[in-house]
N, C-alpha and C positions, 0 to 999 in steps of 0.2 A: 717247167711251168705247171704241168699237170700235178706234180708232187706238191707244189706250193698250194695249189687250189684245193687239193685233197686235205692238206693240213688245216687250211682255213675252214673247210667244211666240217672237219672233225671238231675243231675248236668251237664253232658255232653250234653244232648239234649238242656237244657236251655241255656247253654253257646254257643252252636252252633247257636241257634236262635238269641241271642243277638249279637254275633260276626258277623254273616252274615249280619244282619240289619245294624250294625254300619259301617262295611267295605263298604257296598253298598251305604250308604248315607253320608259317610265322605267327607266333603269339604276340599279344600286345599287353604291356603293363597296364593293369587296371586300377592301380593305386591312385586315389584322388587326394592324397595327403598334401596339406598346405605346409609351406616352409617360411611363413612370415616370421621375421626376426632371426632367421637362421642363415648361415653362410655356407655356400657350396663353391668349391674350387674345381674347375675342369681344365686339365691340361689338354692342349689341342682343341680348345673349345671355341675356336674361331672359324672353323670350316668343317664340312662333311658331317660325320657322325657326332663329333664333339660339339659342333654348333647346335645340332638338334637336342643334345642332352642339356646343354647350357640354356637354350631357349625354353625347354620344358620346365626347368627349375625357376627360371624368371617368371614364367606364367604362374607358378605355384607361390610366388611372393618372396622368394629367397633373395638375399644379397648374393650375386653371382660374380665370381672372379674367373676370368678366362685368361689363359696364358698360351703364348706361342712365341717363336723367335723372330717374327716378321711384323714390324709396326703397322704397315699398310693393311695387311690382312687382319691384324688384331683390332684396329680401329674400325675397319669395315664390319667385322663380325660383331663388335659391340653395338654398332648402329643397327644392324639387322635384328639383334636380340631385343633391343629397346623398342624398335619399331613394331616388332611382332607381338611383344608382351605388354607394352605400355609401362613396363617396370624400369624406372630410371636408375635403380640401384645395381648397375652393372659396371664392373671395373675390368679394364684390360691391363695386364702387366707382361713385360717381356720376360721370356724364359727360354733359354737354349739348353736343352738336355744334353747336348754334345759337349758342354763345358761344365766341369765341376765347379768352377768359380761362379758361373752364371747361376747354377742351382743353389749354391750357398748364398749368393747375394739375394736371390729371389726369396728363399726361405727366411732369411733374416728380415727382409722387408715385410713379409707376411706376419712374422712373429711380432714385429714392432708396431704394425698398423692395425692388426685385427685382434679383437678380444675373444673370438671364438671361431671354430671351424668344425662344422657339423658333418660335412661330407667331402671327401677327396676322391675325385674320379680321375684315375690315371689313364687317360684315353690317348694321349699323344704317342705317336710312333711313326716310323718310316718303313717303307717297303724294302727295296733293294737298290738304293741309289748309287752305291759304290762300295768297293772293298778297300778302305784306306783307314789310317790311324788318325785319331784326333790329337789335339795338342796335349791331351792328358795321357797319350800313349795307348788308348783303347780303340778297338775296332768301332768304327762310326755307328754301324747298325746296332751292335751290342750296347754301346753307350747310350744312344737315344732310347732304344726300346727297353733296356734293362738297367744298366748301372746308374744312369742319371735319374731314372724313376725310383730306384732303390734308395739313393741318397736323399732325394726330395722327400720321400715318404718318411724316412727315419728322422729327418730334421723337423718335419711338421708333426710328428707323432706326439710330442708333449702337448701341443695345442689341441690336438684331437682328443687326447686323454682328458685334458682339462675341461673340454666342452661336454664330453659324453658322460652318461650315467649308466648304472647297471640296468635301469629300467628302459632307458633310451640311449643306447650306445651311439657314438659317432661311427661313421662307416667309411671304409676304404674300398673302392672298386677298382680292380686291376684288369685291364683289357688284354687277354691272351688271344689265342687263335687256334684253330684246328691244326695249324702247322706245328704246334708244340709236339705233336705226335711224331714228327720227323726230326725233332731236335736231338742233339747229343751233347753231353757234358764232358768236355775234355779240358781240364784245368790248365794243362801245359800249352794248349793251342787255342783257347777260346777267344783270344784277342789278336791272333795272327792274321796277316793279310796274305792273299795268294794261297791259302791253305784249304778253305772251304768254298763250296759253291755259294753264291750270295743268298740264294733262297734257303740254303741250309743254315746260314748265319741267322737269318730271320727266324727260322724254326728254333734254333738254339736260344735266341733271345726270349722268345715266348715261353719256352720250357723253363728257363731260369726264372722268369717272372712268376710262373705258376708255383715253382718250388719255393721261392721267396715268400709267396702268399701263405703257403702251408706252414712254413717255419715261423713266420711272424705270428700267425694265429696260435701256434703252439706255445710261443713265449709270452703271450699276453694272458697272465693269470687273472682270473675274475675280471674279464675285460670290460672296460668302458669304451673300447673300440673293437669293432668287428671288421674283418677283412675277407673279401671273397674275390673269386676270379670269374670273369665272364668271357664267353666266346660269342661274338656277334654274328657269326656265320660269314658267308661270302657277301660282302657289301660293295655296292657300286660306288666306290670313291676313286679319286685320281691318284691313289697311293703309288702306282707304278709309273706315273708320268715322268718322274725325275730319274728313272732307272735308265741304264744304258743297254738293257737287254733287247734283243731283237724283238720286234713286234710290240714294244712297250705301249705305244700310243694306241695300237689296235686292241690290245688286251684291255687297256683302260676304257676304251670306247665300248667294247663288248660288255665289260663289267657294269658300266653305267646303265646299259640297256637291259641286261638279263638278270643281274643279281639284285639283292635287296636294295631298296632306296635307303639312304642314310637314316631316315626317320625310322624305318623298320629295323635297321641294324642297331639303333639306339635303345630299343625296347628292353633288352635283357639287362643292360647297364642300369636303366631306370628301375627295373624290377629289383635288382640287387640293392639299389640305393634307397628305395622307398617302401618296398613291400614288407608288411609285418611278418609274413611267413618267411621271407628270405632273411629277415632280421634275427631269426632264431638260430641261424647257422653262422659259423666262421671257418675260414680255411677251405671252403667248398667251391665247386666248379659249377657254374650255371650256363646253360645254353637254351635259347628259345624260351626264356622265362620259366625254366625248370632246373632243379638241381639234378645233375647227371654225373656219371662216372667218367673221369678223364683218362688219359693215358696212365697205365700202371706206374710209370716211372715217377710221376709227381707224388706218389704216395710212399716213396722210398725216403724214410726219415733220416737215415744216415747221409744220403746224398743231399737232402735239403739242408741239413746242418753244415755240411762242407761248403755248399754254395753260399750259405750265409756268411761263414767265416772268411771265405776268400773275397766275398763282396765287400765286407767291412774293411778288409785290408786294402783292397784296391781303391776304394773311394776315400780312404784315410779318415774313417770315423774314429774319433778319440774315445777313450774310456769314459771321459766325462759326458760326452754326447750320448753314449750308450746308456749310462746310468740315468740320464734325464729321460730316456725313452721308457725305462722299465721301473724306475723308482715309484713307490706307491704315493 
């Protein structure tokens, strides 16, 4: 019992130190830019940090599309955004990133019903809910956090290109994590179950997302679309509630108390999406509303290219779809 109490004390003290540091150093997006007549899509925009991001854009006058795999949560989130902002131009659509079919259906619906897409915020993700394969044969954590997001971004890229201009590019914001520093790329095993610790799979997924961001930025010649990575820091959300790890509920409870509020965690994504200064960069890593240096591994161009090629193969992107992404 004394050992358990000691572990709890260590977690609490460590959380307090991290939490106090983050809260005292957290910067806020100062951009007041309006988005009347523009369209913003936020995955995972119905709860937590994504809800804060979506609500902020609704306050700015944008048409806001929020997406998640749960209808009850989605409709509730939509109501909260409308109530908060007074902006009725908020749309909820179902999207399950753990299903390639769902991603394709969602993207086809967006391309059919929307005439523009100014900002795509890839915020949706999972923590460590389980180590199992999806119906597509991919590790669940990897598919939700990376492969599904990769496919969605590529399918929506033609609309983003059509909307953006060289003077005002469309923007893609990909949400990574400090855990990318603990990720590893092993192409033979990245979708295996029972091979990695679940927290390591999470780190792998965030590293892949960062490498994809770098590679996409490199492939966009004279871009009308810019893409950047954001690290929100340690944010108090309920991301670990669905996990089966010991102390999951306790960790989630402590995170809600000690770490950043979702509104604080949303600030760097808002900065990357709206700031004129951030708009001068592509393929870069932002933390605390500043461009910073990430793990050296994400600057490995050969690795980024290999991740890209393997991802294209796994999500079954056709040559025609790729040509639509990069044709002028």
